[in-house]
C-alpha angles and dihedrals in degrees: 000000000000122000115164145343146170150154124285122200131190109252116172115226110211093192099058094201121167096263107031099044094064090046090055092045091057093042090235131150114276091205119049114198141154125258091261092063100049119123112246097028114251120263119234134192124179138179138150090272104037146016125203131189132179124197123190102208099175097110098054090047089064129063108242104170117129094215093057133059103271122241116199108157094123107087094177138006123167145155127212119190125188117187113201098197128270111004112005130085120182114199122197115180123179134192130184124184134199093215131051120246098038111141121236121203135170118213133199125186122213134182093218130045116278119233108214122211108168109290091350125083125189128199121188121202109238094219111038097015094232115158133232117196125192117189120186120205098169126082091041123231096272091062100027127109127158138187141179130209140169118250110250093034121111093246126118115298090351090073110112093008120136118261112240116248093202133269117075099337120121113259101168135040120210112192134189120198129197099224094194088070093212128181088248125033132186124198118194121180139163122216121195133178121209136176122256109304093009122141127226124250112253115248131204130197116241124189129178138222120230113028102020120257127173118201150150136227112223121170111315093343142074122204118197130182131195112251121227109237122232087227128038114277137187122259121288111294108164141330131194128199141160131224136175113277091246093064104102106165118068126190120183111183134183095052127129109285120249092008130136120240133179120238124198126178135188126188116217135161099341095317138089120226112209128194122191114190142168086232108086115207121146103352118037119187132177128222118233126243089278095054096254122140107204121184143140130234117205126160091348091305121123118210130179115240139041144281128210118277117258124189144139092293096047 
């Protein structure tokens, strides 16, 4: 039911030629390329319980052709995906502009019509009645607006799009906009598939102090991602966050690959306070080749590794 998605970022085209002007108007990528041709190359982590991939999409969002007027207003564009096997996908998309007033949108394509209920969208398969839920926690409610349209209609970014002829083609666009139009935007959403009549797993936003992390609690897990700052910052020093005591599995992504970090925890009043630092004292853990620090916290004990995901649908 879900086919593709991505961030779009306003990027003024000074040339206004017949091809590049519409690309800029939609905030799309000027340069479409496969994962093997991204610069820098994507990061990948994999285990029996999760898969993580990070794509830096800054280059294709800017126009870098010597025979056209260059456009380089997008300072950063990226996508992080964490798959909590078998049914949860966590999407973290970031956009950073050079100029103020550049829109930021996150788009998801579906083969069936999305049903919108606030920050939650539900798509029901027309054949087997399986459900796909998408819940957005960033941007938060005060700066969140969403819409859905059918490709081929004269609505928003669906205008001029091809109408699906069935099969796996995208028929509907679901789009989230950050209405505050900041220099830097973060989009954080959780997608879950359930059987007919199944309910989605509740999700809760988590944000850290110190080096900024944005994350979400879903089931027995928390997934956090390093936020790109609107101004240059020093390397990761320390980050502190709190999760309910029942959250066992911890994923912290966007760190330096194959690097040692210290982890400290403290249980208090039904919650667990976690600190991740570059200073390694009692518990020293190493990120994998994709820059993910994966560990469990049970009874105040930190252990490297992962456990199977558990949520409402499992």
